[in-house]
C-alpha positions in Angstrom: -21.0 0.3 -6.6 -20.2 -1.0 -10.2 -19.1 -4.4 -9.2 -22.4 -5.3 -7.7 -24.1 -4.8 -11.1 -22.1 -8.1 -12.4 -21.6 -11.3 -10.9 -17.8 -12.4 -11.3 -17.8 -14.7 -8.3 -15.4 -17.6 -8.7 -15.0 -16.9 -12.5 -11.4 -16.9 -13.9 -10.7 -13.5 -15.5 -7.5 -12.8 -17.6 -6.8 -9.2 -18.3 -3.8 -8.2 -20.6 -2.3 -4.9 -20.4 -3.1 -4.9 -16.5 0.0 -3.0 -15.1 -1.6 0.5 -15.6 -4.5 2.5 -16.9 -7.6 0.9 -18.0 -6.3 -2.7 -17.8 -5.1 -2.1 -14.0 -8.6 -0.6 -13.1 -10.2 -3.4 -14.8 -8.2 -6.1 -12.9 -8.9 -4.0 -9.6 -12.6 -3.9 -10.1 -12.8 -7.4 -11.4 -11.3 -8.6 -8.4 -13.6 -6.7 -6.2 -16.5 -8.2 -8.2 -15.3 -11.7 -7.0 -13.0 -12.8 -9.8 -10.1 -14.8 -10.0 -8.0 -12.4 -11.8 -5.0 -13.4 -13.7 -3.2 -9.8 -14.5 -0.9 -10.1 -17.7 1.6 -7.6 -19.1 4.9 -7.3 -20.7 5.9 -5.4 -17.5 6.0 -8.2 -15.1 7.1 -6.3 -12.0 4.4 -3.7 -12.4 1.8 -6.5 -12.9 2.9 -8.4 -10.2 2.2 -5.3 -7.9 -1.2 -4.9 -9.3 -2.0 -8.6 -8.4 -0.9 -8.0 -5.0 -3.4 -5.0 -4.7 -6.3 -7.2 -6.3 -5.8 -9.5 -3.4 -4.8 -13.3 -2.8 -7.0 -14.8 -5.5 -5.2 -12.7 -8.1 -2.0 -13.6 -9.9 0.6 -11.6 -12.1 2.0 -12.9 -15.2 4.6 -11.5 -17.6 3.9 -11.8 -21.3 4.8 -10.1 -24.5 1.6 -10.5 -26.8 3.6 -9.9 -29.7 5.2 -13.5 -29.5 2.4 -15.9 -30.7 4.1 -19.0 -29.4 4.5 -17.4 -25.9 1.0 -16.3 -25.9 -0.5 -19.8 -26.9 1.6 -21.4 -24.1 0.7 -18.7 -21.6 -3.1 -19.2 -21.9 -3.0 -23.0 -21.8 -0.8 -23.0 -18.8 -3.2 -20.3 -17.1 -6.2 -22.5 -17.9 -4.2 -25.4 -16.3 -3.0 -23.7 -13.4 -6.4 -22.0 -12.7 -8.5 -24.9 -13.4 -10.3 -22.8 -16.1 -10.9 -19.7 -17.9 -14.1 -17.6 -18.2 -13.4 -14.4 -19.6 -10.3 -12.5 -21.4 -9.8 -8.9 -21.8 -7.2 -7.4 -23.9 -6.5 -3.8 -23.6 -2.9 -3.0 -25.1 -2.2 -0.5 -27.7 0.4 2.1 -28.6 0.2 5.1 -30.7 2.8 7.2 -32.7 1.5 10.7 -33.2 2.7 12.0 -36.4 1.6 12.7 -39.9 1.6 9.8 -42.6 4.2 11.3 -44.6 6.4 11.5 -41.7 5.8 7.8 -40.5 8.9 5.6 -40.5 8.7 1.8 -41.6 9.8 0.9 -38.0 7.1 2.9 -36.5 4.4 1.5 -38.5 5.5 -2.1 -37.9 5.7 -1.4 -34.1 2.1 -0.1 -34.0 0.9 -2.8 -36.3 2.8 -5.5 -34.1 1.1 -4.7 -30.8 -2.5 -3.2 -31.7 -3.3 -5.9 -34.5 -0.6 -8.6 -34.2 -0.7 -8.6 -30.5 -4.3 -8.5 -30.1 -4.8 -11.1 -32.6 -2.6 -13.5 -30.8 -4.6 -13.1 -27.7 -7.9 -13.4 -29.5 -6.7 -16.7 -31.1 -5.5 -18.3 -28.1 -8.4 -17.4 -25.8 -10.8 -18.3 -28.9 -9.2 -21.9 -29.1 -9.5 -22.6 -25.1 -13.0 -21.1 -25.0 -14.5 -22.7 -28.0 -13.3 -26.1 -26.8 -15.1 -25.6 -23.6 -18.1 -24.1 -25.3 -18.6 -20.9 -23.1 -16.8 -17.9 -22.2 -16.1 -14.0 -23.2 -13.5 -11.9 -24.8 -13.3 -8.5 -24.8 -11.0 -6.5 -27.2 -10.3 -2.7 -27.2 -11.3 -0.3 -30.2 -11.5 3.4 -29.7 -13.7 6.2 -30.9 -10.7 6.5 -33.5 -12.3 3.5 -35.3 -15.3 6.3 -36.3 -13.9 9.5 -36.0 -10.1 10.7 -36.9 -7.9 13.6 -36.8 -4.5 14.5 -38.2 -1.4 12.5 -36.8 -3.4 9.5 -35.8 -3.8 7.4 -39.1 -1.9 4.3 -38.1 -3.8 4.1 -34.8 -7.1 4.7 -36.2 -6.6 2.1 -38.7 -5.7 -0.5 -36.1 -8.8 0.3 -34.0 -10.9 0.0 -37.1 -9.6 -3.6 -37.7 -10.2 -4.4 -33.9 -13.9 -4.0 -34.6 -13.7 -6.2 -37.9 -11.6 -8.8 -35.8 -14.3 -9.0 -33.1 -17.3 -9.2 -35.4 -15.6 -12.1 -37.3 -14.9 -13.9 -34.0 -18.1 -13.5 -32.9 -19.5 -15.1 -35.9 -16.8 -18.0 -35.8 -16.6 -18.5 -32.2 -20.4 -18.7 -31.0 -21.7 -19.6 -28.3 -18.2 -17.9 -27.1 -19.4 -14.0 -27.0 -16.7 -11.6 -28.6 -17.2 -7.9 -28.2 -15.4 -4.5 -28.2 -15.1 -1.4 -26.1 -14.5 1.7 -27.8 -13.5 4.4 -25.2 -13.1 8.2 -25.7 -10.5 10.2 -24.1 -9.2 8.6 -20.8 -6.8 9.7 -18.4 -4.1 7.1 -18.8 -0.2 7.0 -19.5 -1.1 6.5 -23.3 -2.9 10.1 -23.2 0.2 11.7 -21.3 1.4 13.6 -24.4 -2.2 15.3 -24.5 -2.2 15.9 -20.8 0.9 17.7 -20.7 -0.6 20.4 -22.9 -3.3 22.2 -21.0 -4.9 23.7 -24.3 -4.9 20.3 -26.0 -6.3 18.9 -22.7 -9.1 21.4 -22.6 -10.0 20.9 -26.2 -10.4 17.0 -25.9 -12.6 17.4 -22.8 -14.9 20.1 -24.7 -15.4 17.4 -27.5 -17.8 15.3 -25.6 -21.0 15.9 -24.3 -20.1 15.5 -20.8 -17.2 17.9 -21.5 -14.5 16.1 -19.6 -12.2 13.2 -19.4 -13.1 9.7 -18.5 -11.4 7.9 -15.4 -9.9 4.4 -16.0 -12.5 3.2 -13.6 -15.3 4.6 -15.9 -14.1 2.4 -18.7 -13.4 -0.9 -16.6 -17.3 -1.0 -15.5 -18.6 -1.4 -18.7 -15.9 -3.6 -20.0 -16.7 -6.0 -17.1 -20.4 -5.8 -17.9 -19.3 -7.3 -21.5 -17.2 -10.0 -19.8 -20.1 -11.2 -17.5 -23.2 -13.2 -17.9 -25.1 -10.1 -17.7 -24.2 -9.5 -21.3 -25.2 -13.1 -22.2 -27.1 -12.1 -25.2 -24.4 -9.4 -26.5 -22.0 -10.4 -28.9 -20.2 -9.0 -32.2 -20.8 -5.3 -30.7 -19.0 -2.3 -30.1 -19.8 -0.5 -26.9 -18.8 3.0 -27.3 -17.8 4.4 -23.7 -16.8 8.0 -24.8 -18.9 10.5 -22.9 -21.1 11.0 -26.0 -18.0 12.1 -28.2 -19.2 10.0 -31.2 -22.9 11.3 -30.7 -22.1 14.8 -30.8 -19.0 14.8 -33.2 -19.2 18.1 -35.5 -22.1 19.7 -33.5 -23.0 23.2 -34.3 -25.3 25.2 -31.9 -26.9 27.9 -34.2 -26.9 31.3 -32.7 -30.1 31.9 -30.6 -30.6 28.2 -29.7 
């Protein structure tokens, strides 16, 4: 089992965006690996249900990460309530799929507010706590779109590239606290529902990776918890691509006869 590869026994792990998808899978796997999970999400009712599923050592907390004051207060209260904080994982992002020339100001602001602003708020609040205590791990979420793009994902791709630079800078500033990013490929989550609804589109995305399939949320959760755990004690400032080989084989061409 993946949870046997890392030791999170007794560690306080806060997982933002835990009401569904990768965040939910990470919260449940962290709990099975022994962590005291604080599952955090703007959808308080859903995240409380995830906390119940994670077990008696877990809690569900409602939080809008776009509100910097609320984020600071929530993390300070979490540390006080739980008696410490060892790792923070932030998964939230949104995407508006449309050409640049069709983007509205409101759509631009909405994507930036969550993907950059919200994750920056979490990074800063967690960093203040972890640097003061002198240890801990922070994991943010980038994407293959930080490296390879497609029409209709300009702002999303830009925000995921920005996450990489935030992580690298924080790794330099926060040490010995470790800061890393996970960059998934295509994952079966609510965020990718528009793709899954189109069979041709779904199959085309599957064919782009070396493994020729989509990832399950649990397959992203395990590498994420590796970075959060002491198993990755010498890993910081890095981006772990969990993409089934997508970026490795992007643009591949097999000549005839090979």
